[in-house]
Steps between C-alpha positions, in 0.01 A plus 500: 500500500620849415630733770619860502853361505447303179363797302731616225601865469531685171709814463362816341753467216389141428133600504565798273680275252204257498248781452696669223550169319129436520423849369737442208340164417147645531352164404163427656433462871797588722674206667583709808273657760604755759272519804521818710357440849558849638198656666469879547868529416423410137500869407801647329547243225495134413674250276354526150241230441490388862179391664408681822365255758507677839621269775181573697288338229741223398333221696167570331652531153745208525288230328432736208865600483616138485262433209597822318871429531504124444644532149773751589857370496619756756314678780675770703355642822608821670403763751692811602810323631406134438570414861153402625197551276673396176651176633183426698286542189735285291488226763119512519485485121735200477307310767162583345629395160623168642152433643303616196724353233640190673660358189671833427474445130802613308472787258471432127877526469547238775608742774335536838389841620771694684391722790730775625511791742648822361812569702482841675139547380374808323729721707804332344332488158422872488855594597621354169196488270259761638550744213523231231158522332556167327492333843319731743162674480364789705834574662509808722861568585414770755316249716795267508748779566301599808485138623118499523498122518683485832 
């Protein structure tokens, strides 16, 4: 059974490379999903194409999320710092997926779904990619400069 200790981390640079490669391919349904579980601290920007699922509503939305994401090759969860809400959400997702899809069918290309937590969360992401419009939407630099999220 999955634990917080067994969750894999993904760096911002690795995620950006995956997202840019997918944008370049632009073929059909994306193989990657980014799930942002920030709550009120979601203001000030988000990773382009990410799905906002506030941590407060995650338990209710989890069965739907598992079904919506079952064909994705890669799922990446994050919160502000990816220290509590992000890893907690990823763990809940992995466990719910194991219960709902017990056979864990492999993707069409034979690979199993990979679930990650974005290392350093959106705080780390925005430090490098906040102003990159290919990767970040709705970014408000002044909010991050003032440390509103703390």
